[in-house]
Phi, psi and omega in degrees: 000318181295323177293316178298319181294315181300317178299318181298314182300321184288321176300317180297318183292320181296320180293325181284315186246356183066017181250131174296160180228152172258124180257116184250108178226144183222144182294335174296326177291322176294319180298316178304313182291328175302331183270007185303317180298315176302311180298323179292315177290326178294313180296334183264003176080012177258003177239127177261139178286359177283125186300136172074029183229005182249178189296318185252012180235043176073007170295321178270144181292337184266009178221078193200172176240126181244147176277139179258180186303323185262017181069021166270193187217143174238129178268132181238134179216048185269084182274310181296147188297326183290325182286318181298322177298315180295329180292318178292327176296313178298334182268358182057042178248138181273111179307326182294334180269000186253163174292157179300146186308319185259023169284087187299329175300337188255359183302309183306318179295317179294321178301320173295322175299310179298316181298319174293326178291318179290334177289348180280348177226164178280167177300319182297316180298317179292323177303315182293320183299315183268353181302129178079007179256177172259028183282353181059034182230126185216161178284149179271120192259151174282168177304316176298316180296324179296319181295329182280344187306144184301323185288326179283326172296321179294327183259011182043052180289336181235158179210172179243133173234122187052038182081358180260120177285131188199153176298146175268171178294136176301142183291318182064199176262099192246126174283149181286334180235157181238129182223129179300118178266150178292145176280121181271132178222154178288158182300327179278352188263155169225159182310322184289339180272351184290130179264166181283157173260122178257150184234136177234120188245000000 
């Protein structure tokens, strides 16, 4: 992503000033940026270095994957209060009788309660219960099931090539019509003065 963004910026600058740019991109930079939220929470004192004890690393009972009666799995990610309330309604749990959602001391207890509840029904049953709700709970699909999902089928997100199933190209933002646009150059520049854009990865 950083490389693609850098390339676009370089091409825009070349079009504007007719001068080449060096794009410096590295995977370690991208990996570090992906951890921004973790470092922010750690700096504010709400992230612990103890594995499996935080909001987004399976520490919370409302952000976890649970096994179902038929050995399938349901993924849960109901962080916001309104989504958590919808999740509890689907699970037939009375929120008034439960600990506060963000009571971390009760998370282990609630994870056990959630695990027992999800084990009481099959994945298909839970899917029907949560379908069309804002509970942020969905079935964990196999690669073949994911390709057959109605949303992916509607967007042709997957295809087969020589019998091998694989993701298709993303649609992106595609215009209905194509028109050649004029090249914009500064008044002082000429095509012969334009320097190349170099990329360093």
